[in-house]
C-alpha positions in Angstrom: -17.0 -20.7 -12.3 -18.1 -18.1 -14.7 -18.9 -15.5 -12.1 -15.3 -15.6 -10.6 -16.6 -16.3 -7.0 -14.2 -18.0 -4.6 -17.1 -19.8 -2.9 -20.6 -21.1 -3.6 -22.8 -19.7 -0.9 -26.1 -21.1 0.4 -28.2 -18.9 2.8 -30.4 -20.8 5.3 -33.4 -18.7 6.4 -34.4 -19.1 10.1 -37.6 -17.5 11.1 -38.8 -16.7 13.7 -35.4 -17.0 15.3 -35.2 -15.8 18.9 -37.6 -18.4 20.4 -36.5 -21.3 18.2 -32.7 -21.3 18.3 -32.6 -24.7 20.0 -34.8 -26.2 17.2 -32.7 -24.5 14.5 -29.5 -26.0 16.0 -31.1 -29.4 15.8 -32.1 -28.9 12.2 -28.6 -27.6 11.2 -26.8 -30.5 13.0 -26.9 -32.9 10.0 -24.9 -30.4 8.0 -21.9 -30.9 10.4 -20.3 -33.5 8.1 -19.7 -30.7 5.5 -17.3 -28.7 7.7 -13.8 -29.7 7.0 -14.2 -31.4 3.6 -16.4 -28.9 1.8 -16.7 -25.5 3.6 -14.5 -22.5 3.4 -16.4 -20.9 6.3 -19.8 -19.8 7.5 -21.5 -16.5 8.3 -24.5 -15.6 10.3 -26.8 -12.6 10.1 -29.7 -11.5 12.4 -32.4 -8.9 11.9 -34.3 -7.9 15.0 -37.2 -6.2 13.4 -38.1 -9.4 11.4 -36.7 -11.8 14.1 -35.0 -13.5 11.2 -31.5 -15.0 11.0 -29.6 -16.3 8.0 -26.7 -18.8 8.2 -24.5 -18.9 5.2 -22.5 -22.0 4.4 -19.6 -21.1 2.0 -18.7 -24.1 -0.1 -15.2 -24.0 -1.6 -15.3 -23.7 -5.4 -13.4 -27.0 -5.6 -16.1 -28.8 -3.5 -18.9 -27.2 -5.5 -17.3 -28.2 -8.8 -16.8 -31.7 -7.6 -20.2 -32.2 -6.1 -22.3 -30.1 -8.5 -25.4 -28.0 -7.9 -27.7 -31.0 -7.4 -25.7 -32.7 -4.7 -25.0 -29.4 -2.9 -28.7 -28.7 -2.9 -29.5 -32.2 -1.7 -27.0 -31.9 1.2 -28.3 -28.5 2.2 -31.9 -29.6 2.0 -31.3 -32.2 4.7 -32.0 -29.4 7.2 -35.5 -28.8 5.8 -35.0 -25.1 6.1 -35.7 -22.6 3.3 -32.5 -21.6 1.3 -31.5 -18.8 -0.9 -28.7 -19.4 -3.5 -27.5 -16.1 -4.8 -25.6 -17.7 -7.7 -29.0 -18.9 -9.2 -30.6 -15.4 -9.0 -30.8 -13.0 -11.9 -28.7 -9.8 -11.4 -31.8 -7.9 -10.4 -32.9 -10.5 -7.9 -29.4 -10.7 -6.5 -29.2 -6.9 -6.1 -32.6 -6.9 -4.4 -31.6 -9.7 -2.0 -28.3 -8.1 -1.0 -29.2 -4.4 -1.1 -32.8 -4.3 0.0 -33.0 -7.3 2.3 -29.6 -8.5 3.7 -28.3 -4.9 4.2 -31.0 -4.5 6.9 -29.4 -7.2 9.1 -27.6 -5.6 12.1 -25.8 -8.6 13.6 -23.0 -10.4 11.8 -20.7 -13.3 12.7 -18.1 -15.1 10.7 -16.5 -18.5 11.5 -14.2 -21.1 9.9 -14.1 -24.9 10.1 -11.9 -26.7 12.6 -10.8 -26.3 16.2 -14.2 -27.0 17.7 -16.2 -30.3 18.0 -19.4 -28.4 17.5 -20.4 -28.3 13.8 -19.8 -25.0 12.0 -23.4 -24.1 11.2 -24.4 -24.8 14.8 -21.5 -22.7 16.2 -22.8 -19.8 14.0 -26.2 -20.1 15.7 -24.6 -20.1 19.2 -22.8 -16.9 18.4 -25.9 -15.2 16.9 -27.9 -16.2 20.0 -25.3 -14.5 22.2 -25.9 -11.2 20.3 -29.7 -11.2 20.4 -31.3 -8.1 21.7 -34.5 -8.2 23.8 -36.6 -11.2 23.0 -39.6 -10.4 20.9 -41.8 -12.9 22.8 -41.2 -11.0 26.1 -42.3 -7.7 24.5 -45.5 -9.2 23.3 -45.0 -7.9 19.7 -45.8 -10.6 17.1 -43.6 -10.7 14.0 -45.0 -11.4 10.6 -42.6 -12.1 7.9 -43.6 -14.4 5.0 -40.2 -15.9 4.0 -41.4 -17.4 0.7 -43.2 -14.3 -0.4 -40.3 -11.9 0.4 -37.2 -13.9 -0.5 -36.2 -15.8 -3.6 -36.3 -19.3 -1.9 -34.6 -22.1 -3.9 -36.7 -24.8 -2.2 -40.1 -23.3 -1.6 -42.7 -25.4 0.3 -45.5 -24.0 -1.7 -45.8 -22.9 -5.4 -45.3 -19.3 -6.4 -49.0 -19.0 -7.3 -49.9 -19.8 -3.7 -47.7 -17.2 -2.1 -49.4 -14.6 0.1 -48.3 -11.0 0.5 -47.8 -9.4 3.9 
């Protein structure tokens, strides 16, 4: 690839996270067939103030070149979750995503395929859940975070002209 990256990363946005981990595990389950054949690894991030998690599937460059963008996007879209693909962003958007948004996440896990019957993306969610702080629902504090208005989503559910601002 022109950017010299060793992997093609796809970020799945899971919001609100703490009270919906079980549902997110179910949504990520169809991605389990990607583990050994296509993935170099997976990462997970969690941000308590937004009650938002991100699961990153790291496709090997070989898999990405063989499958192509359209097939990778189709495979990832099976979850129905919003995704961010940094490789598709402009340098300014990429900088904003990584420095202004992702740097605020305080929990991080990293896993690799193999050695466990549970699919990789689902294992990341299990590990993130283990690190959750006090549940937001038990504190009574509602969390508002408009994913599509605040992140460069590759598969938005509504048009850019319909996005609301917080």
